[in-house]
C-alpha positions as CSV (number, residue, x, y, z in Angstrom):
1,M,81.0,89.6,-38.1
2,S,84.0,87.7,-39.0
3,R,84.5,86.2,-42.3
4,E,85.8,82.6,-42.9
5,P,88.8,82.3,-45.1
6,D,88.2,80.9,-48.5
7,A,90.2,77.9,-49.8
8,G,92.0,80.3,-52.2
9,D,93.4,82.3,-49.1
10,A,95.4,79.4,-47.6
11,G,98.8,80.8,-49.1
12,M,101.4,79.0,-51.0
13,S,101.6,75.4,-50.8
14,L,104.8,73.3,-50.4
15,V,104.6,72.2,-53.9
16,E,104.6,75.8,-55.3
17,I,107.6,76.7,-53.1
18,L,109.5,73.6,-54.3
19,V,108.8,74.4,-58.0
20,A,110.0,78.0,-57.4
21,M,113.2,76.6,-55.7
22,L,113.7,74.2,-58.7
23,I,113.3,77.1,-61.2
24,L,115.9,79.3,-59.3
25,A,118.3,76.4,-59.0
26,T,118.1,75.7,-62.8
27,I,118.7,79.3,-63.6
28,A,121.7,79.4,-61.2
29,L,123.2,76.2,-62.8
30,L,122.7,77.6,-66.3
31,T,124.6,80.8,-65.5
32,L,127.5,79.2,-63.6
33,P,129.3,78.3,-66.9
34,L,129.2,82.0,-67.9
35,F,131.0,82.9,-64.7
36,S,133.7,80.4,-65.1
37,T,134.2,81.4,-68.9
38,S,134.4,85.2,-67.9
39,L,137.1,84.4,-65.2
40,R,139.2,82.4,-67.8
41,Q,138.8,85.4,-70.2
42,A,139.8,88.0,-67.6
43,A,142.9,85.9,-66.9
44,G,143.8,85.8,-70.6
45,N,143.2,89.6,-70.9
46,S,145.5,90.2,-67.9
47,T,148.3,88.5,-69.7
48,A,147.7,90.2,-72.9
49,V,147.7,93.5,-71.2
50,T,151.0,92.6,-69.4
51,A,152.7,91.6,-72.8
52,S,151.5,95.0,-74.4
53,E,152.8,96.9,-71.5
54,L,156.1,95.0,-71.7
55,V,156.4,95.8,-75.4
56,D,155.6,99.5,-74.8
57,G,158.1,99.7,-71.9
58,T,160.9,98.1,-74.0
59,I,160.4,100.5,-76.9
60,A,160.3,103.5,-74.5
61,K,163.6,102.3,-73.0
62,A,165.1,101.9,-76.4
63,R,164.2,105.3,-77.5
64,T,165.8,106.7,-74.2
65,Q,169.1,104.7,-75.0
66,A,169.0,105.9,-78.6
67,A,169.6,109.5,-77.3
68,S,173.0,108.3,-76.0
69,G,174.0,106.9,-79.4
70,C,173.8,103.6,-81.4
71,A,176.3,101.9,-79.2
72,A,174.1,102.5,-76.2
73,L,171.2,101.2,-78.1
74,S,173.0,98.1,-79.2
75,T,174.1,97.4,-75.6
76,F,170.4,97.8,-74.4
77,A,169.2,95.4,-77.1
78,A,171.7,92.7,-76.0
79,T,170.6,93.1,-72.3
80,V,166.8,92.9,-72.6
81,P,165.6,90.0,-70.4
82,A,164.5,87.0,-72.5
83,V,161.9,85.8,-70.0
84,V,159.8,87.9,-67.8
85,T,157.0,86.5,-65.5
86,D,153.6,88.1,-65.4
87,G,151.5,88.8,-62.4
88,M,149.7,85.3,-62.7
89,G,153.1,83.6,-62.8
90,R,153.1,82.8,-66.5
91,P,156.4,83.1,-68.3
92,L,156.5,85.7,-71.1
93,A,159.4,85.4,-73.7
94,Q,160.5,88.7,-75.0
95,T,162.5,89.1,-78.3
96,M,164.0,92.3,-79.8
97,T,165.6,92.5,-83.2
98,A,169.3,92.9,-83.2
99,I,170.6,96.5,-83.7
100,T,173.2,97.0,-86.4
101,C,174.8,100.4,-86.2
102,P,175.2,102.2,-89.5
103,A,178.7,103.5,-90.8
104,A,180.1,106.4,-88.9
105,N,179.3,108.9,-91.7
106,A,175.7,107.8,-91.9
107,Y,174.3,109.7,-88.9
108,P,171.7,110.8,-88.2
109,A,169.9,107.5,-89.1
110,T,166.8,105.6,-88.3
111,L,166.9,102.0,-87.2
112,Q,164.0,99.5,-87.4
113,L,163.2,98.0,-84.0
114,T,160.6,95.2,-83.4
115,V,159.7,93.8,-80.0
116,T,157.7,90.7,-79.7
117,V,156.2,89.0,-76.6
118,T,155.2,85.4,-76.8
119,S,153.9,82.7,-74.3
120,G,153.6,79.1,-75.0
121,G,154.6,79.6,-78.7
122,S,151.8,82.1,-79.4
123,V,152.4,85.8,-80.0
124,L,150.7,88.0,-77.3
125,A,152.0,91.3,-78.5
126,T,154.3,92.7,-81.1
127,A,155.3,96.2,-82.2
128,S,157.7,97.7,-84.7
129,T,158.9,101.3,-84.8
130,R,161.9,103.2,-86.4
131,I,164.1,105.0,-83.9
132,L,166.3,108.1,-84.7
133,V,169.8,107.8,-83.8
134,S,172.0,110.9,-84.0
135,A,175.4,109.4,-83.2
136,A,177.4,106.3,-83.0
């Protein structure tokens, strides 16, 4: 005894498959802008992280130079590179406040130091700190 297939057992029709494909294509097209936005955001975050690392590294080097005296710190401040290129090829402009050494009888002293990194006129990272200098 074999049973004949009903009309409902025929499987999916071509129209049903095309509708499913259309729904999937629509979902894919709607999510595509999210991916491009996230890629742009990731690139911007990469530049901001590079700027923060540059500020942190410059302040750490300044603290190291301060151990040798205020003159060494002033020399370091004058030789900080003005433009650094990040990993994406964007130029990052780095500025550091000028160091003015106090009078010879004013040591130990603390000096205010500010490092700022900009790109395209907008500030990406900035930090201020006071550095102890024990000798001229």
